[in-house]
Structures are given as structure tokens and as C-alpha cells.
N, C-alpha and C positions, 0 to 999 in steps of 0.2 A: 415548804419542802426545799431543803437546801440542795444546791448543785455542787457536787463533790468532784474535783479534778480526778482523772483516771489514776494518776500516780499516787494520789493521796488515798484513794479507796483501796488500791492494791497494797499499799504500805500498811494500812490498817488491818486488812486480812492477814498479811504476813506476820505482823506483830503478834496478833492473837495466837496464830498457829505456833510460832516459835516459843511463845511464853508457855505453851503446853508441852514443849519438848520436841517439836517437829524439827527435823534437819532443815538447814537453810535452803538447800537446793529443792527439796520437795515442797517446802512452804512457798518458795518463790513461784514454782510452777502452778501449784494449786491456786495461789492468790491471783496470779495473772489470768488464769482461765476464768475465775469467778469475776474478776474485774471486766474482762472482755465480754462475758455473758451480760453483765449489767450495762456495759457500754452499748451493746447491740439492742438494748431495750427489753431484754428478757429478765426483768427485775425479779420475777417470781422464782427463778432458778439461780439467781446470783446473790445480790445483796440481801434480798428478803429472806433467803433460805439460810444464810450464813449462821445466824444464831442457832438454828437446828443442827447444823453440822457440828458446832461447838458442843451442843448438848449431847450429841452422839459420841463425841470424843470423850467427854466427861463420864458418860455411862460405860465406856469401854468397848463400844461397838466398832469404833474406828481405830486401827493400829496405825498411828501417824507415820511411822517410818517404814512400813511394809511396802514391798514392791511385788509384782506378779512373778511367779515361778512356773517354769514349763512342766507340764504333766505328761503330755504325749504329743508326738509329731508324726503326721502322715502326709508327706508331700506339701501340698498347698494349704492343708488344714492343720491347725495346732490347737491343743487344749491347754489352758493356763489356769492357775489358781491365783486369785487376787489377794489372798491372805488378809482380807478385810482392810486393805489400805485405803487411803483417801480416794473416794470414788472418781473424781475427775482426773486424778493422776493415773490411776490404774487403767481407766478407759483410754486416756490419751496414749499411754504406753502400748496398749493392746492394738489400737488402730495403727500406731507406728509400725508394729510388727506385721500387721495385715498388709500394709503398704510395701514393706520389705519383701514379703512373700509374693506379692503381686508383681514386683519387679522381676522376679525369677520365673514365676509360673503363669503370669498374666492375670491370675486371680489369687487372692489370699484371704483366708478365713481364720479368725481367732475366736474361740469360744471360751468364756471366762466364768468361773465359778467363784462363790464366796466374795462377791463384789459389794461395795457400798453404793448408795445412790450416786449416779454419775452427774448430777446437777443438770446442766443443759445438754441434752443429747445431740442437739444440732452442732455443738462444738466439734464433734468427731466427724460429722459430715463435711463441715467446712475444712477440717484438717485433711481429709481424703481429697477433696476437690483442689485444695492448694497444691497437692502433690500430683495433680493431673489425673486423678483417679475418680471413677464413679465410686461413691461410698454408700454402703447400706449397713445400718446397725440398729439394734433394738435391745431392750432390757425388759425383764419381767419386774413386777413390783409386789408389794403386799396386797392381799385381797382388798380392793377399794372400790369395786364396781359390781353391781348385780349383773349376772348373765341375763340375756334378754328373756323376759317373762318371769324373772325372779324378783323377790323383794330384798333378800339378804345378799350381802357382798361376798362373792366367792372367786371372782376373777379380778385381774389387774387392769389398769388403764395403759399398761405396756407400751411406752412410746416407741415409735418407728421413725427412722430418719433415712431419707434418700437424697443423695447429692450428685449433681453433674457439674463438672468443671467448665468454666467459661471465663475468658480473660477479662471481659467487661463486667464481671460480677457473677459468681457462681449461683446455680439454681439449687436451692436447698429447701426441702420440706421437712419439718420437725413437728410431729403431731402425736399426741396421746390418743389412745383408742376411746377416750371420753371426749365429748364435745368441748369440755374445758378441763384442763388439768387442775389438780387441787391447788397448785401454785398460782394458777391464773384466777381461781376463785378467791384465794387469799389476797391477791393483789387488787382485785376489784373491790373486795370488802374494805381494804385499807384506804382506797380512794373514795369510798362511800358511793360506789356506782353499782347500778344494776347491769346484768349481762345483756348484750345486744339481742340474743335469742335464748330460748329456754335451754338450760344446762343440766337439769335434773329435776328431782321431785322434792316437794316440801313434806312436812309431817302429815298432811292430809292426803298425800298421794297425788297431788296435782302438779303438773309441769310448772316450773318456776324459773324466773330470771333473777331471783334473790340469792346471791352467793352464800350468805350466812345461813339461810334456810336449807340450802342443798348440803352444805358442810355438816349440818347437824344430823341429817338422815343418812349420809354416805351413799345416797342413791343418785349418782351422777349418770348422765344419759350417754350411752355409747354412740359414737359417730355412726351414722347410717343405721341406727337401731340394731336389728339382728345382725347386720353385716359387721359392724364394729365389734359386737360381742363375739362373733365367730372368729374374726381376725385376732382378737385378744387371746382367745384360747389357743389358737394355732401358734402364735408367736411365743407364748409361754411354753408350749410343748416342745417346739424346735430348740429354744434356748436351753431348756432343761436337758433334753436328750444329747445335744451337742456338747454342752459344758460338763455334764455329769454332776451338776449342782442341784439346788433346790428349785422346786416349782413354786408358783404363786401360793398354792394351797399349803405347802410346807413352810414357806416364809410366814404365812399366817399363824403357824403353830409356835412361833418364837416368842410370843408374848405381847404382840401389838405394835412393836416397832419394826422399821423397814431396813433390814440388812441381810447379808448372805444372799445377794441376788445373783441371777444368771444373765449373762449378756453375750451378744454376738456382734463381732465387727468383721465386715467384708469390704475388701478393696479390689477394684478391677482396674487394671492399667489401661484406661480408655484412650489416653494419648497415644500409646504404642500400638494398641489394637486398631483403632480407627484412623490414626494419623492426625496430627494437629490441625491440618487444613480442613479435613472432612468434619472433624469434631466441632470446630468453631463454626463452620458454615451451617451444619445441620442444626445446632443449638440456636444460633442466631436467627435462622429462618423461622423456626417454630415460635420463638419469642416475639419476633416481629409480627407474625401473623396474629398472635394473641393480642399484642399491643394495638393492632388495628381494629379490635373489637369495637362495636357500638356500645358505649357505656350506658348503664341505667341512669347514673348521675353524671352529667357532663363535667362537673367539677372534680370528679374522682377518676383517675386513670385506672385502667385494668392492669393489675400488677401480676408479676410472676413470683413464685415462692423464693424468698430470700431478698427481694428488692427492698422491703421495708427495713430489714436489718442494716443494709448498707446506708440508707438515709439516716436512721437513728444513730448509727455509729459515728458518722461524720458530725451530726448535730451535737451529740454528747461529748465528743472529743473537743469540740469547739467551745461549748458552753458549760460543760460539767455534767455529771450524771445525777439525775434527780433521785433523791433517796427520802423516803418518808421519815419525818422527824422521829417517830417512835422507834423505827428500825435503826436509824443512825445513832440515837442516844443509847440504845441497847448494845450496839456493837462497840461503841467507844467505852462503855462501862465494863466490857469483858476483861 
């Protein structure tokens, strides 16, 4: 598995996007976000997913040079149309706008229709936290998970991100409503690894740790069983209602591919509301208490959400980003 320097990986993404007619500024932003995602160790939604992004460009699902346009404004809330632009670009622009609204109103909410896959949702949580805001965002998806008690897939794994700013390292949770996202299943399969805990059902209806077997059935396991299923349905409903866009069910009627999604970006100006001193003290006190836990494995520290990203980021910037040979060869051939 080659180790690719950050700048080389970003340049390769940008080269392919521009070769397909993407404006340089948009290609630069999208490539940087994908390289940062890979650098933070989320390979499933960065370098591993890039060939699929290019496939969607070639199919006409992604309008490379499109940017969001305002549809309606109501104080701290705005509705925008992504116009099928590059998913990570339109999501970043939408969180930028939510942060601007939060600076004025204390809170800002942008609901986005006709969006493409935003790749790593955690990017926009980190973005809000970097601005001193609490960030909350989610997206619906194509139908890729059965509702609790069902066999056929009719709900999405609808990722949810919550971020809290912290000078020593932001606290960010980025989680699909499935125990493992399909990107995580694909990454485990590429590594030839089994999942650490069951992630779905195999063809015989048995719980399985085999990512390839779960991919074949599309029967991923919701987090918390019926709780994850319920949360997925509500996230989809809220995103659909606020954006005026498509629901997961309607995305499923587009022919099997995943585009025209509905997304929500919320920023809360926590630094101004709480005060920098109280914010820092409160967050650090909670994390210190968690860090003092008695670990099950003495060799493993009890982590907070986002701490692994910081460690992998430093390691990959120093050594290079590990990319599976088959993925790197495919990207360089584009």
C-alpha cells in the first residue's frame, strides 16, 4: 500500500476534476476537502470514494461548476438549492452560510435541496468548530437500510454530525445511522478484514462480521437496533421538510444511484453565547473526567470523539497517506 504525500494526492484529485471541465477554484476546494478527509484516516469517504465521484460526473449527476442558489430566507433560517454541484463544495458553502447567520442571530440553519453526496460529513462539523461554533448537520441518502423489523431497504443510513469547539482539539462525532457505513464496509473489504462487531445480515439472515456478505444483501444493521431506525426516519423527514427537496424514498425512485439529496447545516455561535472561558472550561472538564475512566484494556486510552482524527492527521502528514494499490492505480488512470 503506497504512502502518498498530501499535496500529491490533492493534485491528483484536482487534475482529474479539471480534465473534466471543472473550474480551477472549485476543483481546488473539492480536492483539498477530499485530501483532508483521507489525511484524517477516513479513506472510505475520501480517496476510496473518488472514482465513484468521477463516475457520477461522467453520468451527468454532478454539475461540476454549479454552486448553491438562495431559494428563501426567514431570519436565521435559509433554504438553498445545491443545483447538483460537487457535494463537498456545496456542503462547505452551506455551512459557511450557516456560520454567517449564526454571527448575526446566534444560530444559523441552512437547508439544502438537490445536493450530491457530501463525502465526509465530519468535514462540516470540523468547519463549524474551527469557527468557534457548535455544528450540527445531517443528510439523507438513497434507501440503503431496512427499517427495524423489515427485510427490504426503504430508509437511509443518514449520517449525523455534531461538533463542539475546543482549542486543544475539537470534539466531533460523525456517524451513520448504520453500525457501519457502506464506505466503511468497502474499506474493510479492501483490507481483507472482518468487522470488529456484527454490521448486518448475510444471505441466510444471520448477523455477520463479513463486509462482503453484508454488501450483497444491503441489510446493514441500524445503530441501537430500533433506535437507529427511528432516528434515520426522523432525520430524513426533517431534512425533506426544511429543504423542500427529495426524501430517501423519492431518491430511491431515481434509478438506483444516489443524488438529489436533502441536507441540513446548523451552526450555533457557542463562543459568543457561552463565552470563551466558560466554553473551554466546561468542555475540558468533561473530557478530563472521561479520560480518567478505568479502561477495559490498560493499553488502550479511553478516547473522545475526534481524537483519533487528530492522531491520524499528524501521522499521515508526516509519513504520507496510505492508499490501496487498486484505488491509486484506478485514480492515476482516470
